[in-house]
C-alpha positions as CSV (number, residue, x, y, z in Angstrom):
1,M,0.1,10.8,12.8
2,Y,-1.8,9.8,9.6
3,K,-5.1,7.9,9.4
4,I,-5.1,4.7,7.2
5,I,-8.1,4.0,5.0
6,L,-8.2,0.8,3.0
7,D,-10.2,0.7,-0.3
8,K,-12.5,-2.3,-0.8
9,E,-10.3,-3.8,-3.5
10,A,-7.2,-3.6,-1.3
11,E,-9.0,-5.1,1.7
12,D,-10.4,-8.0,-0.4
13,Y,-6.9,-8.8,-1.8
14,L,-5.4,-8.7,1.6
15,N,-8.0,-11.1,2.9
16,K,-7.1,-13.6,0.2
17,L,-3.4,-13.7,1.0
18,D,-1.6,-16.2,3.1
19,N,-1.7,-15.2,6.8
20,F,2.0,-14.7,7.1
21,V,2.2,-12.4,4.0
22,A,-0.9,-10.5,5.0
23,R,0.5,-9.8,8.5
24,R,3.8,-8.6,7.0
25,I,2.0,-6.2,4.7
26,I,-0.2,-4.9,7.5
27,S,2.8,-4.2,9.7
28,K,4.4,-2.2,6.9
29,I,1.2,-0.2,6.3
30,K,1.0,0.6,10.1
31,L,4.5,2.0,9.8
32,L,3.2,4.5,7.2
33,K,1.1,6.1,10.0
34,E,4.2,7.6,11.6
35,N,6.1,8.8,8.6
36,P,4.9,7.8,5.1
37,F,8.3,8.7,3.6
38,S,10.6,6.8,5.9
39,M,10.6,3.4,4.0
40,D,11.0,2.3,0.4
41,I,8.5,4.7,-1.0
42,K,8.5,5.9,-4.5
43,R,6.1,8.2,-6.4
44,L,4.5,6.6,-9.5
45,K,5.4,8.4,-12.7
46,N,2.8,10.9,-13.9
47,Q,0.5,10.2,-10.9
48,S,-0.1,11.5,-7.4
49,S,0.1,7.9,-6.0
50,F,3.0,6.3,-4.2
51,R,4.1,2.7,-3.9
52,L,5.4,0.8,-0.9
53,R,7.5,-2.3,-1.5
54,V,6.9,-5.3,0.8
55,G,9.0,-8.2,-0.7
56,D,7.3,-9.3,-3.9
57,Y,4.2,-7.3,-3.1
58,R,3.3,-3.7,-3.7
59,V,1.0,-1.3,-1.9
60,L,-0.3,1.6,-3.9
61,F,-1.5,4.6,-1.9
62,E,-2.3,8.3,-1.9
63,I,-1.7,10.9,0.7
64,L,-4.7,13.2,1.1
65,G,-4.0,15.7,3.9
66,E,-3.8,13.6,7.1
67,E,-5.1,10.4,5.5
68,I,-3.4,7.7,3.6
69,R,-5.7,5.9,1.3
70,I,-4.6,2.4,0.3
71,L,-5.8,2.0,-3.3
72,K,-4.4,-1.4,-4.3
73,I,-2.3,-4.3,-3.0
74,G,-0.9,-7.0,-5.2
75,H,2.0,-9.0,-6.5
76,R,4.6,-7.0,-8.3
77,K,4.3,-9.0,-11.6
78,N,0.8,-7.8,-12.3
79,M,0.4,-4.9,-9.9
80,Y,0.4,-2.0,-12.4
81,D,-2.0,-3.6,-14.9
82,N,-5.1,-1.4,-15.2
83,F,-3.8,1.3,-12.9
């Protein structure tokens, strides 16, 4: 079982989202606790980060030992800007 840690930027973005979308993203993030490689997970090119797809939204995260650090959450059209 992994421990989930949300960075400030990810938490702020999640709080701004519509309630329905935010709950959907949170439920997918909770599923990462069990097995972070069981869903639509892909490693980002030339990086140690991964991305989780939740509809039109993306969750970027790193796996550090027994922790999953959520780095960024955003809409797919501008998700990878400045990352």
